[in-house]
C-alpha positions as CSV (number, residue, x, y, z in Angstrom):
1,M,132.4,100.2,61.8
2,K,135.7,100.7,60.1
3,L,135.0,98.5,57.0
4,S,134.6,100.8,54.0
5,G,135.3,103.7,56.3
6,E,131.9,103.4,58.1
7,S,133.2,104.1,61.7
8,H,129.9,105.0,63.2
9,G,127.9,101.9,62.4
10,K,126.1,103.7,59.5
11,S,126.2,102.8,55.9
12,R,126.7,105.6,53.4
13,N,123.0,106.1,53.0
14,G,122.5,106.6,56.8
15,S,121.0,103.1,57.5
16,L,122.4,100.6,59.9
17,S,125.6,98.8,58.9
18,D,125.8,95.1,58.6
19,D,128.1,94.6,61.6
20,M,126.1,97.0,63.7
21,Q,123.0,94.9,63.0
22,K,124.9,91.8,63.8
23,V,126.1,93.2,67.3
24,A,122.4,94.3,68.0
25,E,121.0,90.9,67.3
26,L,123.6,89.2,69.6
27,F,122.6,91.5,72.4
28,H,118.9,90.6,71.8
29,V,117.9,94.0,70.3
30,E,115.0,93.9,67.9
31,L,115.7,96.1,64.8
32,Q,112.1,96.6,63.8
33,Y,108.7,96.2,65.4
34,V,105.0,96.8,64.6
35,D,103.5,99.5,66.9
36,G,100.0,99.7,68.2
37,R,98.9,101.4,65.0
38,Q,100.2,98.5,62.9
39,R,103.0,100.5,61.5
40,V,106.4,99.0,61.0
41,R,109.1,100.9,62.6
42,H,112.9,100.5,62.2
43,A,115.8,101.2,64.4
44,T,118.1,104.0,63.2
45,P,121.8,104.4,64.1
46,D,121.0,107.4,66.3
47,T,118.6,105.2,68.4
48,L,120.5,102.0,68.3
49,L,124.0,103.2,69.4
50,P,122.8,104.5,72.9
51,V,120.9,101.2,73.4
52,L,124.1,99.3,72.6
53,Q,126.1,101.4,74.8
54,A,123.7,100.8,77.8
55,L,124.2,97.0,77.2
56,D,128.0,97.3,76.8
57,P,129.4,100.5,78.2
58,S,132.7,100.0,76.4
59,L,131.0,100.7,72.9
60,N,131.0,104.3,71.5
61,A,130.5,106.1,68.2
62,D,134.0,105.2,67.1
63,S,133.8,101.5,67.9
64,D,134.7,99.1,65.2
65,F,131.6,96.9,65.0
66,S,133.3,94.3,62.9
67,K,135.7,93.6,65.8
68,E,132.9,94.0,68.4
69,F,130.8,91.4,66.5
70,H,133.6,88.9,66.7
71,R,134.3,89.7,70.4
72,S,130.6,89.3,71.2
73,V,130.5,86.0,69.4
74,Q,133.5,84.6,71.2
75,A,132.8,86.0,74.7
76,P,130.3,83.3,75.9
77,W,132.7,80.5,74.7
78,G,135.4,82.1,77.0
79,E,133.2,81.5,80.1
80,L,133.5,77.9,81.6
81,I,129.7,77.8,82.5
82,E,126.6,79.9,81.8
83,P,126.0,82.4,84.7
84,V,122.5,81.0,85.3
85,L,121.3,77.5,85.1
86,L,117.6,76.3,85.4
87,Y,116.5,73.1,86.9
88,F,112.9,71.9,87.4
89,P,112.4,69.4,90.1
90,Q,109.1,68.2,88.4
91,T,111.1,66.4,85.7
92,R,112.6,64.1,88.3
93,Q,115.6,64.0,86.2
94,P,119.3,64.4,87.4
95,I,120.7,67.8,86.9
96,T,122.5,68.4,83.6
97,F,124.7,71.2,82.3
98,F,127.4,72.1,79.7
99,L,130.9,73.4,80.1
100,N,132.8,75.3,77.5
101,L,136.5,74.1,77.2
102,P,139.2,75.3,75.0
103,D,140.3,72.4,72.5
104,F,142.7,70.1,74.3
105,D,145.1,67.2,73.4
106,C,144.9,65.2,76.5
107,P,142.8,62.0,76.9
108,A,139.3,62.4,78.4
109,E,140.4,60.1,81.4
110,S,142.9,62.9,82.5
111,I,140.2,65.5,82.9
112,S,138.7,66.1,86.4
113,V,135.5,67.9,87.2
114,E,134.6,69.1,90.7
115,C,131.0,70.5,91.2
116,C,130.2,72.0,94.6
117,F,126.6,73.1,95.1
118,V,126.0,75.5,98.1
119,S,122.4,76.0,99.2
120,E,121.0,79.1,100.6
121,Q,121.4,77.7,104.1
122,G,125.1,77.2,103.5
123,R,125.1,73.4,103.1
124,A,127.5,72.1,100.4
125,R,127.3,69.0,98.2
126,V,130.4,68.0,96.2
127,F,130.4,65.8,93.2
128,R,133.4,64.6,91.2
129,Q,133.6,63.1,87.8
130,I,136.3,62.4,85.2
131,G,136.0,63.5,81.6
132,S,135.4,59.9,80.3
133,S,132.1,59.9,82.2
134,C,130.9,63.1,80.3
135,R,129.7,63.4,76.8
136,F,131.5,65.8,74.3
137,G,130.1,67.7,71.5
138,E,131.7,68.7,68.2
139,R,134.7,70.8,68.2
140,L,133.9,74.4,66.9
141,L,136.2,77.1,65.6
142,I,135.1,80.5,67.0
143,V,137.1,83.5,65.7
144,G,140.3,81.5,65.4
145,Q,140.0,79.6,68.6
146,S,138.9,76.0,68.9
147,Y,136.4,75.0,71.6
148,V,134.6,71.8,72.7
149,R,131.4,71.6,74.7
150,M,131.2,69.0,77.4
151,E,128.0,67.7,79.0
152,V,128.0,67.0,82.7
153,L,125.3,64.8,84.3
154,L,125.2,64.6,88.0
155,P,123.3,62.1,90.3
156,Y,121.7,65.1,92.0
157,K,118.1,66.6,92.1
158,P,118.2,69.8,93.9
159,A,115.1,70.7,95.8
160,L,113.3,74.1,95.1
161,G,115.7,77.0,95.9
162,Y,118.9,78.9,94.8
163,Y,122.3,77.3,94.7
164,D,125.7,78.5,94.1
165,L,127.5,76.3,91.8
166,H,131.3,76.4,91.9
167,I,133.2,74.4,89.1
168,R,136.8,73.4,89.0
169,V,138.1,71.6,85.9
170,G,141.5,70.0,85.8
171,L,142.6,70.0,82.2
172,A,146.3,68.7,81.6
173,D,148.4,71.2,83.4
174,R,145.6,73.9,83.6
175,I,142.9,74.5,86.3
176,L,139.7,76.2,85.0
177,S,137.1,77.6,87.4
178,G,133.6,79.1,87.0
179,H,130.5,79.9,88.9
180,S,126.8,79.8,88.2
181,L,123.5,80.4,90.0
182,V,121.3,77.3,89.8
183,V,117.6,78.2,90.0
184,S,115.6,75.1,91.0
185,A,112.1,76.2,90.2
186,P,108.6,75.0,89.7
187,K,107.1,75.2,86.2
188,K,104.2,77.3,87.3
189,C,103.4,80.2,89.8
190,Y,101.3,79.5,92.8
191,Q,97.6,78.8,92.2
192,P,95.1,78.2,95.0
193,T,93.7,74.7,95.1
194,S,90.2,76.0,95.2
195,S,88.5,76.6,91.8
196,K,86.1,79.1,93.3
197,K,85.8,82.3,91.2
198,R,87.0,85.2,93.4
199,W,86.4,89.0,93.4
200,G,87.8,92.0,95.1
201,V,88.0,95.8,95.2
202,G,90.8,97.9,93.9
203,L,91.6,101.2,95.5
204,Q,94.2,104.0,95.7
205,L,94.9,104.2,99.4
206,Y,96.1,107.9,99.3
207,S,92.6,108.8,97.9
208,I,90.6,107.9,101.0
209,R,89.0,110.7,103.0
210,S,88.4,109.9,106.6
211,R,88.1,111.7,110.0
212,D,91.1,109.8,111.3
213,N,93.9,110.2,108.8
214,W,96.0,113.3,108.5
215,G,95.2,114.3,104.9
216,C,96.2,111.2,103.2
217,G,94.6,107.6,103.3
218,D,96.7,105.5,105.7
219,F,97.0,101.9,107.0
220,G,94.3,102.8,109.7
221,D,91.8,103.5,107.0
222,L,93.0,100.3,105.2
223,R,92.4,98.4,108.3
224,K,88.7,99.5,108.4
225,I,88.2,98.7,104.7
226,I,89.6,95.2,105.1
227,Y,87.4,94.4,108.0
228,V,84.2,95.5,106.2
229,A,85.2,94.0,102.9
230,G,85.7,90.6,104.4
231,K,82.9,90.5,106.9
232,A,80.2,92.5,105.2
233,W,81.0,92.5,101.5
234,K,82.4,88.9,101.6
235,A,85.0,90.0,99.1
236,D,88.2,87.9,98.6
237,T,90.9,90.6,98.2
238,I,91.6,94.3,98.4
239,G,93.8,95.7,95.6
240,L,96.3,98.5,96.2
241,Q,98.3,101.0,94.2
242,P,102.1,100.6,94.8
243,L,102.9,101.5,98.4
244,H,106.7,101.9,97.8
245,A,109.0,104.6,98.9
246,A,108.2,107.6,97.0
247,T,110.7,109.7,94.9
248,P,110.7,113.2,96.4
249,G,108.7,115.6,94.5
250,L,106.7,113.0,92.6
251,A,103.1,111.9,93.2
252,S,103.1,108.8,91.0
253,P,103.3,105.5,92.9
254,Y,104.6,104.1,89.6
255,S,107.9,106.2,89.8
256,P,109.1,104.9,93.1
257,S,112.4,105.6,94.7
258,S,112.5,102.0,95.7
259,R,110.4,98.9,94.8
260,L,111.8,97.1,97.8
261,F,110.8,99.3,100.7
262,W,107.7,101.2,101.8
263,N,106.3,104.7,101.9
264,P,106.0,105.7,105.7
265,L,103.4,108.3,104.7
266,Y,100.8,105.6,105.0
267,L,101.8,104.8,108.6
268,D,98.9,105.0,111.1
269,L,101.0,106.9,113.8
270,K,98.1,106.6,116.4
271,K,98.6,102.8,116.6
272,I,102.5,103.1,117.3
273,E,103.6,102.2,120.9
274,E,106.0,105.1,121.2
275,L,103.2,107.7,120.4
276,R,100.6,106.1,122.8
277,A,103.3,106.0,125.7
278,S,104.4,109.7,125.3
279,A,102.2,112.3,127.1
280,S,104.0,115.1,125.4
281,L,103.5,113.7,121.9
282,L,99.8,113.0,122.6
283,R,99.4,116.5,123.9
284,H,100.9,117.8,120.7
285,V,98.7,115.8,118.2
286,R,95.6,116.7,120.3
287,S,96.5,120.5,120.4
288,G,94.2,123.0,118.6
289,K,97.0,124.1,116.3
290,F,97.9,120.7,115.1
291,Q,94.3,119.7,114.7
292,K,93.5,122.8,112.6
293,T,96.3,121.9,110.2
294,V,95.2,118.3,109.9
295,K,91.7,119.4,109.4
296,A,92.7,121.6,106.4
297,L,94.7,118.8,104.9
298,R,91.8,116.4,105.3
299,E,89.3,118.8,103.7
300,S,91.5,119.4,100.7
301,S,90.3,118.1,97.3
302,F,93.8,116.8,96.5
303,V,96.4,115.0,98.6
304,Q,99.2,117.4,99.7
305,Y,101.9,114.9,100.1
306,E,104.7,117.2,101.3
307,K,102.5,119.0,103.9
308,V,101.3,115.6,105.3
309,W,104.8,114.4,105.6
310,Q,105.8,117.6,107.3
311,Q,103.3,116.7,110.0
312,K,104.5,113.1,110.4
313,L,108.2,113.5,110.1
314,P,108.9,115.3,113.4
315,I,106.6,113.0,115.3
316,L,108.3,109.9,113.9
317,A,111.8,111.6,114.9
318,A,110.5,112.1,118.5
319,M,109.1,108.5,118.5
320,Y,112.5,107.2,117.5
321,R,114.3,109.1,120.2
322,S,111.9,107.6,122.7
323,F,112.4,104.1,121.1
324,R,116.1,104.4,121.2
325,L,116.2,105.5,124.9
326,N,113.6,103.0,126.3
327,H,114.1,100.0,124.1
328,L,117.3,100.0,122.1
329,K,119.7,100.9,124.9
330,P,118.2,98.4,127.5
331,M,117.6,96.1,124.6
332,T,114.0,95.2,125.5
333,R,111.8,92.6,123.6
334,R,110.8,95.4,121.3
335,G,114.4,96.4,120.8
336,R,115.5,92.8,120.1
337,A,112.6,92.6,117.5
338,F,113.9,95.7,115.8
339,S,117.5,94.2,115.7
340,R,116.3,91.0,114.1
341,F,114.5,93.0,111.5
342,V,117.7,95.0,110.6
343,E,119.7,91.8,110.5
344,K,117.2,90.1,108.2
345,G,117.0,93.1,105.9
346,G,120.7,92.8,105.1
347,K,122.6,94.8,102.6
348,A,119.6,96.0,100.6
349,L,117.9,97.5,103.7
350,A,121.1,99.0,104.9
351,R,121.7,100.7,101.5
352,F,118.2,102.0,101.3
353,C,118.4,103.7,104.7
354,I,122.0,105.1,104.0
355,F,120.6,106.6,100.9
356,Q,117.7,108.2,102.8
357,A,120.3,109.8,105.2
358,L,122.5,110.9,102.4
359,H,119.6,112.4,100.5
360,E,118.7,114.3,103.7
361,Y,122.2,115.4,104.4
362,F,122.7,116.8,100.7
363,K,119.5,118.7,101.3
364,G,117.4,116.8,98.8
365,T,119.8,117.0,95.9
366,V,119.6,114.1,93.3
367,W,122.3,111.5,94.0
368,K,124.1,112.0,90.8
369,K,124.8,115.6,91.9
370,W,126.3,114.5,95.1
371,P,130.1,114.7,95.4
372,Q,131.6,112.0,93.3
373,A,132.9,110.0,96.3
374,F,129.3,109.2,97.2
375,H,128.1,108.1,93.8
376,H,128.4,104.4,94.6
377,P,127.1,102.5,97.6
378,E,130.3,100.4,98.2
379,S,132.6,103.6,98.3
380,Q,134.6,104.4,101.2
381,A,133.1,107.8,101.6
382,V,129.7,106.2,102.0
383,W,130.7,103.8,104.7
384,D,132.5,106.6,106.6
385,F,129.3,108.6,106.4
386,H,127.4,105.5,107.7
387,E,129.7,105.4,110.7
388,R,129.4,109.1,111.5
389,H,125.6,109.3,111.0
390,I,124.6,105.9,112.3
391,V,121.9,107.4,114.5
392,R,120.2,109.0,111.6
393,V,120.6,105.9,109.4
394,Q,119.0,103.9,112.3
395,F,116.0,106.5,112.3
396,Y,115.2,105.4,108.7
397,L,115.7,101.7,109.7
398,Y,113.2,102.3,112.5
399,V,110.7,103.9,110.2
400,Q,110.9,100.9,107.8
401,W,110.4,98.5,110.8
402,L,107.2,100.4,111.7
403,C,105.9,100.0,108.1
404,E,106.8,96.2,108.4
405,L,104.9,95.8,111.7
406,Q,101.8,97.6,110.3
407,L,101.8,95.5,107.0
408,K,102.1,92.4,109.1
409,E,99.2,93.4,111.3
410,L,97.2,94.2,108.1
411,G,97.9,90.7,106.9
412,R,96.6,89.3,110.1
413,T,93.5,91.4,109.8
414,T,92.9,90.0,106.3
415,Q,92.9,86.5,107.8
416,R,90.6,87.5,110.7
417,S,88.1,89.2,108.3
418,G,88.0,86.3,105.8
419,L,89.7,87.9,102.8
420,A,90.6,84.5,101.2
421,L,93.3,86.0,99.0
422,G,94.7,88.7,101.4
423,L,96.0,92.0,99.9
424,Y,96.7,92.4,96.2
425,Y,99.9,94.3,95.8
426,D,101.2,96.1,92.6
427,L,104.8,96.0,91.3
428,P,105.7,99.0,89.2
429,V,107.6,98.4,86.0
430,G,110.6,100.8,86.4
431,I,112.8,102.5,88.7
432,H,113.2,106.2,89.0
433,P,116.7,107.5,88.1
434,D,116.8,109.8,91.1
435,G,115.8,107.0,93.6
436,A,117.4,104.7,96.1
437,D,117.2,101.6,93.9
438,A,118.9,103.4,91.0
439,W,121.8,104.2,93.4
440,A,121.9,101.0,95.2
441,F,121.6,98.6,92.1
442,Q,123.2,100.8,89.6
443,D,125.5,97.9,88.4
444,Q,122.4,96.0,87.2
445,L,120.5,98.9,85.4
446,A,120.6,100.2,81.9
447,Q,122.1,103.7,82.0
448,G,121.1,106.5,79.5
449,I,117.8,104.8,78.8
450,S,114.3,105.1,79.8
451,V,111.6,102.5,79.6
452,G,108.5,103.3,77.8
453,A,105.9,102.2,75.2
454,P,105.6,102.5,71.4
455,P,103.0,104.7,69.7
456,D,99.3,103.1,69.9
457,S,95.8,104.3,69.7
458,F,95.9,105.3,73.4
459,N,98.9,107.6,72.9
460,L,99.8,108.5,69.4
461,L,103.2,109.9,70.3
462,G,104.5,106.9,72.2
463,Q,105.5,107.0,75.7
464,S,108.9,107.5,77.5
465,W,108.1,107.0,81.2
466,G,111.5,108.4,82.6
467,L,112.2,105.2,84.4
468,L,115.3,103.1,84.5
469,S,115.2,99.5,83.2
470,P,117.2,96.6,84.4
471,S,119.8,95.4,81.9
472,P,119.2,91.8,80.8
473,L,122.9,91.1,80.5
474,L,123.9,92.8,83.8
475,M,120.9,91.3,85.7
476,R,122.0,87.8,84.5
477,R,125.6,88.4,85.3
478,H,124.6,89.2,88.9
479,G,122.4,86.1,89.3
480,Y,119.3,88.3,89.2
481,R,120.0,89.7,92.7
482,F,117.9,92.8,92.2
483,W,114.8,90.8,90.7
484,R,115.1,88.1,93.6
485,E,115.1,90.9,96.2
486,T,112.3,92.9,94.6
487,L,110.1,89.9,94.4
488,W,110.9,88.6,98.0
489,H,110.1,92.0,99.5
490,N,106.9,92.5,97.7
491,M,105.5,89.0,98.4
492,Q,106.0,89.1,102.1
493,H,102.6,90.7,102.8
494,A,100.7,89.9,99.6
495,G,98.4,87.2,98.5
496,V,98.2,88.5,95.0
497,L,101.0,90.4,93.1
498,R,100.3,92.2,89.9
499,I,103.4,92.7,87.6
500,D,102.8,96.0,85.9
501,H,103.6,95.8,82.1
502,A,104.3,92.1,82.2
503,L,105.6,92.4,78.6
504,G,108.8,93.6,80.3
505,L,109.4,90.1,81.4
506,F,109.9,89.3,77.8
507,R,111.2,92.6,76.3
508,M,111.4,96.2,77.2
509,F,110.9,99.2,75.0
510,W,114.0,101.3,75.5
511,V,114.0,104.9,74.6
512,P,117.4,106.7,74.7
513,D,117.5,109.8,76.8
514,G,116.5,112.8,74.9
515,K,114.4,110.9,72.5
516,T,110.7,110.4,72.2
517,G,108.6,107.3,72.5
518,Q,108.6,107.1,68.7
519,D,112.3,106.6,68.7
520,G,112.6,103.4,70.9
521,V,113.5,99.8,70.2
522,Y,112.7,96.5,71.9
523,V,115.4,94.6,73.9
524,R,114.6,91.0,74.8
525,T,115.3,89.5,78.1
526,Y,116.3,86.0,79.3
527,V,112.5,85.4,79.9
528,D,112.8,81.6,80.9
529,E,115.2,82.6,83.8
530,I,113.1,85.6,84.8
531,L,109.9,83.5,84.9
532,A,111.8,80.7,86.9
533,V,112.8,83.1,89.6
534,L,109.1,84.5,89.6
535,A,107.6,81.0,89.8
536,L,110.0,80.0,92.6
537,E,109.3,83.2,94.8
538,S,105.5,82.8,94.0
539,V,105.3,79.2,95.3
540,R,107.6,79.8,98.3
541,N,105.4,82.8,99.4
542,K,102.1,81.3,98.1
543,V,101.3,84.4,96.2
544,M,99.3,84.4,93.0
545,V,100.7,86.4,90.2
546,V,98.8,88.6,87.8
547,G,100.7,89.7,84.5
548,E,99.5,93.0,83.1
549,D,99.6,91.8,79.5
550,L,97.8,94.9,77.7
551,G,99.3,96.4,74.6
552,T,100.9,94.8,71.6
553,V,100.8,91.2,73.0
554,T,101.6,88.2,70.7
555,P,99.8,85.0,70.9
556,A,103.2,83.3,71.8
557,I,103.7,85.7,74.7
558,R,100.2,85.0,76.1
559,Q,100.8,81.4,75.8
560,K,104.2,81.6,77.6
561,L,102.6,83.6,80.6
562,D,99.7,81.0,80.7
563,E,102.1,78.2,80.8
564,A,104.1,79.9,83.7
565,G,100.8,80.1,85.6
566,L,100.3,83.9,85.6
567,L,96.9,85.2,85.4
568,S,96.2,87.3,82.2
569,Y,94.9,90.8,82.7
570,R,91.6,91.3,80.8
571,L,89.8,94.7,80.5
572,L,86.2,95.1,79.4
573,F,87.2,98.1,77.1
574,F,89.8,96.1,75.3
575,E,88.2,92.7,74.8
576,R,86.4,92.9,71.4
577,Q,85.0,90.7,68.8
578,E,86.2,91.0,65.2
579,H,83.4,93.5,64.2
580,G,84.1,95.7,67.3
581,A,81.3,94.4,69.6
582,F,82.3,93.7,73.2
583,Q,83.4,90.2,73.9
584,E,80.8,87.7,75.3
585,P,81.6,86.8,78.9
586,S,81.8,83.1,78.0
587,R,84.7,83.8,75.7
588,F,87.0,85.3,78.4
589,P,89.8,82.9,79.6
590,S,89.5,81.3,83.0
591,Q,93.2,81.9,84.0
592,A,92.8,85.7,84.1
593,L,91.9,88.7,86.1
594,V,89.0,90.7,84.5
595,A,88.2,94.2,85.2
596,A,86.2,97.1,83.7
597,T,89.0,99.7,83.8
598,T,92.2,100.6,85.5
599,H,93.9,103.6,87.2
600,D,95.3,104.7,83.8
601,L,91.8,104.6,82.1
602,P,88.7,106.6,82.7
603,T,86.2,105.5,85.4
604,L,83.0,104.0,84.1
605,C,81.2,107.3,84.7
606,G,84.1,109.2,83.3
607,Y,84.2,106.9,80.2
608,W,80.5,107.3,79.6
609,A,80.6,111.0,79.9
610,G,83.8,111.4,77.7
611,R,85.6,113.1,80.5
612,D,88.9,111.7,79.5
613,M,88.7,113.2,76.1
614,E,87.9,116.6,77.5
615,V,91.1,116.5,79.6
616,K,93.3,115.0,76.8
617,E,92.1,117.8,74.4
618,R,93.0,120.5,77.1
619,A,96.4,118.8,77.7
620,G,97.2,118.8,74.1
621,L,97.5,115.1,73.8
622,Y,95.7,115.0,70.4
623,P,98.3,115.7,67.7
624,H,95.6,116.4,65.2
625,H,91.9,117.7,65.5
626,D,90.8,114.6,63.5
627,D,92.0,112.3,66.3
628,L,89.6,113.9,68.7
629,Q,86.8,113.7,66.4
630,R,87.6,110.0,65.7
631,D,87.7,109.2,69.5
632,R,84.3,110.9,69.9
633,M,82.7,108.9,67.2
634,E,84.2,105.6,68.5
635,R,83.1,106.4,72.0
636,N,79.5,106.9,70.8
637,Q,79.7,103.5,69.1
638,D,81.1,101.9,72.1
639,R,78.4,103.2,74.5
640,S,75.8,101.8,72.1
641,R,77.6,98.4,71.7
642,L,78.1,98.1,75.5
643,W,74.4,99.0,76.2
644,E,73.4,96.3,73.5
645,A,75.5,93.7,75.2
646,L,73.9,94.4,78.6
647,M,70.5,94.3,77.0
648,R,71.2,91.0,75.3
649,H,72.1,89.4,78.7
650,G,69.0,90.9,80.4
651,L,71.0,93.2,82.8
652,V,69.3,96.4,81.7
653,P,65.9,97.3,80.3
654,R,65.5,97.5,76.5
655,S,65.9,101.2,76.0
656,E,68.2,103.9,74.6
657,Y,71.4,104.0,76.6
658,P,71.3,106.8,79.3
659,D,73.4,110.0,79.1
660,K,74.8,109.3,82.6
661,L,75.5,106.2,84.5
662,S,73.9,105.4,87.9
663,L,75.0,102.8,90.4
664,V,72.4,100.6,88.8
665,E,74.0,100.5,85.4
666,I,77.5,100.3,86.9
667,Q,76.3,97.2,88.8
668,A,75.0,95.8,85.5
669,L,78.4,96.3,83.9
670,Y,80.1,94.4,86.7
671,Q,77.5,91.6,86.6
672,Y,78.4,91.2,82.9
673,L,82.1,90.8,84.0
674,A,81.1,88.5,86.9
675,R,79.7,86.0,84.4
676,T,83.1,85.4,82.9
677,P,85.0,82.2,83.9
678,C,88.0,84.5,85.0
679,Q,89.5,83.4,88.2
680,L,89.4,86.9,89.7
681,L,87.2,89.9,89.1
682,M,88.4,93.3,90.4
683,I,86.1,96.3,90.8
684,Q,87.5,99.8,91.0
685,L,86.3,101.7,94.2
686,E,85.9,104.8,92.0
687,D,83.3,103.0,90.1
688,I,81.4,101.8,93.2
689,L,81.3,105.4,94.2
690,A,80.3,106.7,90.7
691,E,83.4,108.9,90.6
692,L,83.9,110.9,87.5
693,E,87.7,111.5,87.7
694,T,90.2,108.9,87.0
695,P,93.3,108.5,89.3
696,N,95.8,109.1,86.5
697,L,95.8,110.4,82.9
698,P,99.0,109.3,81.4
699,G,101.0,111.9,79.3
700,A,99.0,114.9,80.9
701,P,101.0,117.6,82.6
702,D,100.2,118.6,86.1
703,S,98.9,121.8,84.8
704,A,96.3,119.9,82.9
705,Y,95.4,117.1,85.4
706,P,96.2,116.5,88.9
707,S,97.2,112.8,88.5
708,W,97.7,110.7,91.7
709,R,96.5,113.4,93.9
710,I,92.6,113.4,93.6
711,K,90.7,112.3,96.6
712,L,87.4,110.4,96.6
713,T,84.5,112.8,97.0
714,K,82.9,110.8,99.7
715,P,84.3,110.2,103.2
716,L,85.1,106.7,104.3
717,D,82.4,106.5,106.9
718,D,79.7,107.6,104.5
719,W,80.2,104.8,102.0
720,L,81.9,101.9,104.1
721,R,78.6,100.5,105.2
722,C,76.3,102.0,102.8
723,P,73.2,99.8,102.1
724,D,73.5,100.5,98.3
725,I,77.1,99.1,98.3
726,L,76.3,96.2,100.5
727,R,73.5,95.3,97.9
728,F,76.0,95.8,95.0
729,A,78.4,93.4,96.8
730,K,75.7,90.8,97.4
731,V,74.7,90.8,93.7
732,L,78.3,90.4,92.7
733,R,78.9,87.7,95.1
734,Q,75.9,85.8,93.8
735,A,76.9,86.3,90.1
736,R,80.5,85.0,90.9
737,A,79.0,81.9,92.6
């Protein structure tokens, strides 16, 4: 700021200047927050400036924040209409909105307003009014310019959906025009009509061992699990880790290249027509050499993603050549189905597959290191590449089509097997900066920022996840196109969708590049608009939504999620009474999912044994030795408290708690949760199998813990119809009823 010579937004004592604070508040940046350790943390100029630059790239260290504040105050009034309008048909009221007009001298009768609503199907409805039929607010003086706000009320009640609203205002000798996205949405996300309490099993698909997969759990394994879970266990859903396209070199499914498209590593190649019809390919996969390689990958304790993909990629390429020759050129029924898929996928699918081909062409180099001409998906160089390499781009389209076909078939399998809620999908919180979405939707993402979490008792250093966050301002300006596409793609095959880190619907914790999780600030979103889009997609697709609302959640946020129809996400370990005892089952909310643990927390056996503390100590995740000692003391207390709760409910005999959990005690813990009124109970497969290792240990380097690569110790066929697990399922089914 240039008042008093403070050009960098700092006061002379190094704190934030008044004008920099004002700009931050206009941009919905919170200047202080309370972290998970109840410590108040304040934004600093070094943290705040890159956050403001991510929201408005025109800002820099030399910006005059006094002028920027005035510009930011005036900017919304310079727009005829808000970029997004919400309408709720349940109100049964005509649609109403406001227009911002420059002050004028002409009579209201001379003002003309034309409103054209265009539906998603292209149908247009046009309404015309004169100014005298509208209501005018007070005239306001904004930074030297006078404005008046006009309220327009139309005899129109749009049905659920998205509408492009085009506005033309005739004002004396001037014509003003504007555009808005109208979201006509339900008040709540989809909820099944049945009040029955449901339950399901959560698993990490990659971790499945079987004699049929090629070293990584696949859709063929999932098909078997779905059938037994529905027919024999009488479960209601199967929960999956994100199945999205992976970022090369990364194992975490929560750092995807794209949240819209699928990871072909999970394809069950044996079920694909082109393989079954090719004698040469069948000879190859049945050869001794190939089977020896696959056997070694199956028997490995860890998933070797790259090696598994090296086996699948050349076979997929050969299958595509066969498909192109036998189905695309003669345009058979199968070829026509592929063409319809490509057309329906539109620009988003095309961009993703072009990115895949470019990434391969540039030999795996991250996209920001490609030649400058290829940095934007709409560049001429990119479209020239598309024309020259259409066959390779089409290969990646074919691969996504195969994923789509197998996911559809899995959906039909859930119906045939009786899984009432179908499959439970997981939507990661962020986008990896090296991935396809970061390239394709860069105009809606915050640059130079990583999303993360503030310090808390789980991680005293805070977290920077290395993931990009959508910019609230840019997302809104683009009519939430990225958010709408993301939800639509993820809800096509799901019955339940979990929103990872649902607090991000309200605000995101932004950490500037090069900073740590202790240096972030919160940036608020336009939460009503985000929730309206979510509710609309949920109801359209009949998909229940779970909001993972762990962490520093205010009562107001919980209430807002509840009113929007999302299930809260309640974990046994975190639900406590004031004195630290575990919460009574009857005190859990009904509009919730309940679970004992998650992929980021220890398994029940690992928790009981303190396995997580051993690994965290080895990984250097305890800043002070006292932190480890405190955790050990608290864990001893918690084991005692949990055992007391189980004894109080008659689920275990009155005795000292055991040193090690057996399936009997694990069953008792889940019976405790089954007695809650929560709509959905999820059981981790790792717990049913008494696994010690957790899928993921956040913050631990690969050298300390192989997160997202650990396989289950028991093969699929050994546990799928195991009598002990059948009894476990029967007990839980009765407890839920």
